[in-house]
C-alpha positions in Angstrom: -5.2 2.9 -8.2 -1.8 1.8 -6.8 0.3 -0.9 -8.3 3.5 -1.8 -7.1 5.7 -4.8 -8.8 8.9 -6.3 -7.8 10.2 -3.2 -6.1 14.1 -3.2 -5.2 15.6 -0.4 -3.3 19.3 -0.4 -2.0 21.2 1.9 0.1 25.0 1.9 -0.1 25.2 -0.8 2.9 21.9 -2.7 2.6 19.0 -3.7 0.5 15.9 -1.9 2.0 13.2 -3.3 -0.2 13.3 -6.9 -1.6 11.0 -7.2 -4.5 8.0 -5.8 -3.0 4.6 -6.3 -4.9 0.9 -5.3 -4.2 -2.1 -3.6 -5.5 -4.5 -1.2 -3.6 -7.9 -0.2 -4.8 -9.5 3.1 -4.8 -11.2 4.4 -1.6 -9.6 2.2 1.0 -7.4 3.0 4.0 -4.5 0.6 4.4 -2.3 -0.1 7.3 1.4 -0.3 6.4 2.8 -2.1 9.4 6.2 -3.3 10.6 8.9 -2.7 13.2 11.2 0.3 13.0 13.7 -0.1 10.1 11.6 -2.6 8.2 11.4 -0.2 5.1 7.9 1.5 5.5 9.4 5.1 5.1 11.3 3.9 2.2 8.5 2.4 0.4 6.4 5.5 1.0 8.8 7.9 -0.3 9.3 5.7 -3.4 5.5 5.7 -4.0 5.5 9.6 -3.7 8.3 9.6 -6.3 10.6 11.3 -3.8 13.3 8.4 -3.9 14.1 6.4 -7.0 14.3 2.4 -6.2 17.0 0.4 -8.0 14.3 -1.5 -10.1 10.7 -2.6 -10.2 7.3 -0.7 -11.1 5.3 1.9 -9.5 2.0 3.2 -10.8 -0.1 5.6 -9.0 -3.4 6.4 -10.7 -2.0 5.0 -13.9 1.3 7.2 -13.8 4.8 5.9 -13.7 6.8 7.0 -10.7 10.1 6.3 -12.5 9.2 8.2 -15.9 6.6 10.5 -14.8 7.5 11.7 -11.4 6.1 15.3 -11.8 2.7 13.8 -12.6 2.9 11.3 -9.6 3.5 14.4 -7.5 0.1 15.7 -8.4 -1.5 12.4 -7.5 -0.1 12.0 -4.3 -0.1 13.9 -0.9 2.6 13.0 1.5 3.2 13.8 5.0 6.6 12.3 6.5 7.0 11.5 10.1 9.0 14.5 11.2 7.8 17.5 9.0 8.4 21.1 9.2 6.1 24.1 9.4 6.9 27.8 9.4 6.2 28.8 13.0 6.2 32.5 12.1 3.3 32.2 9.6 -0.4 31.9 10.2 -2.1 28.8 9.4 -3.7 30.3 6.3 -0.4 31.9 5.2 1.1 28.5 5.4 -1.6 26.8 3.4 -1.4 29.6 0.6 2.3 29.2 0.4 2.0 25.4 0.1 -1.0 26.0 -2.5 1.3 28.1 -4.9 4.2 25.5 -4.8 1.9 22.3 -5.4 -1.2 23.5 -7.3 -2.4 21.7 -10.3 -2.7 23.8 -13.5 -5.8 25.9 -13.7 -6.9 25.3 -9.9 -7.9 28.3 -7.9 -5.6 29.0 -4.8 -8.4 30.3 -2.6 -10.7 27.7 -3.3 -8.1 24.9 -2.7 -7.2 26.5 0.6 -10.7 26.6 1.8 -11.4 23.0 0.9 -8.2 21.7 2.4 -8.8 23.8 5.6 -12.5 22.5 5.8 -11.5 18.7 5.0 -8.7 19.1 7.8 -11.1 20.7 10.2 -8.9 23.7 10.9 -11.2 26.5 9.7 -11.1 28.0 13.2 -7.6 28.4 13.4 -6.7 30.0 10.1 -5.6 33.4 11.5 -3.5 31.8 14.4 0.2 31.6 14.4 1.6 28.1 13.7 3.9 28.5 16.9 0.8 28.6 19.0 -0.8 25.2 17.8 -0.9 22.1 19.6 0.8 18.9 18.5 -2.5 17.6 17.2 -3.4 20.7 15.5 -0.1 21.0 13.8 -0.6 17.5 12.5 -3.9 18.6 11.0 -2.2 21.7 9.5 0.4 19.2 7.8 -2.3 17.1 6.4 -4.1 20.0 4.9 -0.8 20.9 3.1 -0.5 17.4 2.0 -4.0 17.6 0.3 -4.0 21.3 -0.8 -3.6 20.1 -4.5 -6.6 17.7 -4.2 -4.7 14.4 -4.7 -6.5 11.0 -5.1 -3.9 9.3 -3.0 -2.6 10.4 0.5 0.5 8.7 2.3 0.9 9.3 5.9 4.2 8.1 7.7 3.6 7.7 11.5 0.9 10.5 11.6 -0.1 9.7 15.2 3.4 9.9 16.6 3.5 12.0 19.8 -0.2 12.6 19.7 -2.4 12.3 22.9 -5.3 10.1 23.0 -7.9 12.7 22.2 -5.8 14.0 19.3 -5.3 10.2 18.0 -9.2 9.8 18.1 -9.6 13.0 16.3 -7.2 11.9 13.7 -9.0 8.6 13.3 -12.2 10.6 12.3 -10.4 12.8 10.0 -8.9 9.9 8.0 -12.3 8.2 7.7 -13.7 11.6 6.4 -11.0 12.0 3.8 -11.9 8.4 2.6 -15.4 9.0 2.3 -14.5 12.1 0.3 -12.7 9.8 -2.1 -9.3 9.6 -1.2 -7.1 6.3 -1.1 -5.0 6.4 2.1 -2.0 4.5 3.3 -1.0 5.0 6.8 2.3 3.6 8.1 2.9 2.9 11.9 4.6 0.3 14.2 1.8 1.0 16.8 -1.1 -1.1 15.9 -3.7 0.6 18.4 -3.7 3.7 16.4 -4.6 1.9 13.1 -7.4 -0.3 14.5 -10.1 2.4 14.4 -10.0 3.2 10.7 -7.9 0.6 8.4 -9.9 -1.5 6.0 -6.7 -3.4 4.8 -3.3 -4.4 6.1 0.2 -4.6 4.4 2.9 -6.2 6.5 6.5 -5.5 5.9 9.5 -7.3 7.6 13.1 -6.8 6.9 12.2 -5.0 3.5 9.8 -7.9 2.3 6.1 -7.7 2.0 4.8 -10.8 3.8 1.2 -10.0 3.8 -1.4 -8.1 2.2 -5.3 -8.7 3.3 -8.4 -6.9 4.3 -9.6 -6.5 7.5 -13.0 -6.4 9.4 -15.4 -3.3 8.7 -14.4 -0.6 10.8 -17.5 1.8 10.5 -21.1 1.3 11.1 -21.6 2.8 7.4 -19.5 0.0 6.0 -22.0 -2.5 4.7 -19.2 -4.8 3.4 -18.4 -8.3 4.6 -14.8 -9.1 4.4 -14.5 -12.7 2.8 -11.3 -14.7 2.4 -11.4 -17.8 0.0 -8.8 -20.1 -1.3 -9.0 -22.4 -4.3 -6.8 -25.4 -5.4 -6.1 -23.4 -8.6 -6.8 -20.0 -10.0 -7.4 -18.5 -13.5 -7.3 -14.9 -14.7 -10.8 -15.5 -16.0 -12.2 -16.4 -12.5 -10.1 -13.3 -11.0 -11.6 -10.8 -13.7 -15.2 -12.6 -13.0 -14.9 -11.7 -9.3 -13.7 -8.2 -10.0 -16.4 -7.3 -12.2 -19.2 -8.5 -9.8 -21.3 -5.5 -8.7 -21.5 -6.6 -5.1 -17.7 -7.1 -4.8 -14.9 -4.5 -4.4 -11.4 -4.4 -3.2 -10.2 -7.8 -4.6 -6.6 -8.8 -3.3 -5.0 -11.8 -4.8 -2.0 -13.3 -3.2 -0.5 -16.8 -3.2 -2.3 -17.6 0.1 -5.8 -16.8 -1.5 -8.2 -14.0 -2.3 -9.5 -11.3 0.0 -12.5 -9.4 -1.1 -15.3 -7.1 0.3 -18.7 -8.2 -0.3 -21.7 -5.9 -0.2 -24.2 -7.7 1.9 -27.1 -5.6 0.7 -26.5 -6.7 -2.7 -25.4 -10.4 -2.1 -25.0 -12.7 0.8 -22.0 -14.5 1.4 -24.2 -17.7 1.2 -25.0 -16.4 -2.2 -21.7 -16.0 -3.4 -20.5 -19.3 -2.0 -23.5 -20.8 -4.2 -22.4 -19.0 -7.3 -18.8 -20.2 -6.8 -20.0 -23.7 -6.3 -22.5 -23.6 -9.4 -19.6 -22.7 -11.5 -17.4 -25.8 -10.4 -14.6 -23.8 -8.6 -12.3 -25.9 -6.5 -12.9 -24.0 -3.3 -11.0 -25.3 -0.2 -11.6 -22.4 2.1 -14.4 -19.7 2.3 -15.3 -17.5 5.3 -15.8 -14.1 6.7 -12.6 -12.3 8.2 -13.3 -12.0 11.9 -9.8 -11.1 13.3 -8.7 -7.5 14.2 -5.4 -5.8 13.1 -3.5 -6.9 16.1 -4.5 -10.5 15.7 -3.8 -10.5 12.0 -0.5 -8.9 12.5 0.8 -11.2 15.2 -0.3 -14.2 13.1 1.4 -13.2 10.0 4.8 -12.2 11.8 4.6 -15.6 13.5 4.1 -17.6 10.5 6.9 -15.6 8.8 9.5 -16.2 11.5 8.4 -19.9 11.5 9.1 -20.1 7.7 12.6 -18.8 8.2 13.5 -21.0 11.0 
């Protein structure tokens, strides 16, 4: 779904991204975490084909962001941290305006507006002026605009910034509903608490470098998947493809530290998976269920990164 390889982005006075590489599978919510100035916004804008990196590769649902930016725009919904709305318009006027500017060929504007409003939970506010909306409701209108063209990928930059606790709780449920509707979502933030309730994976960026990408513990009761981490003394492409093609496995992430995956425990238990790997004489040195939460994972990752630089 999302493929990034060796991405380099330079500003006039500094390098913002240093050979960033990762892959994200369909139907996940990935937390992009890191301090202010770490490169999160630059990365998201590059993925949305709104900024052009110096070099590297970006593919969104099979489309190349360097050579096919218009196609990528149709595949991606992007909401930046500080976004503008026309206060003098009603909500439905705002959505119709956005629909006419972003619609895919052959799509019905009225149907698209109705679907986006329903998904964003703003049907009861369509006739209200944007100027009368709360911060949380304005955020929902922004998300509705971002998904008006029904993109498979949604990129959100600090979406909970400035929201009160009730609005943040509401936002987390909205993102889970969008994931259940089939969207692949990346949410950036430097505040871990707002990502904890809905993230299924974590990307950690520090000083423009991607230092970690791994799955997290299940976040909803509907998620019947166990999050497994395993490490072998050596890997082969054949083994990785074998794992990816297993019916009970999804969201396989391969890094130099090991392999993270989600295992459907209704189809296969972790003990059964381990038995399969052992019977195939694979040199396993670590195998277990991921139990740490997002904050634990982040603190551990950043600590290890800083120690490696010392």
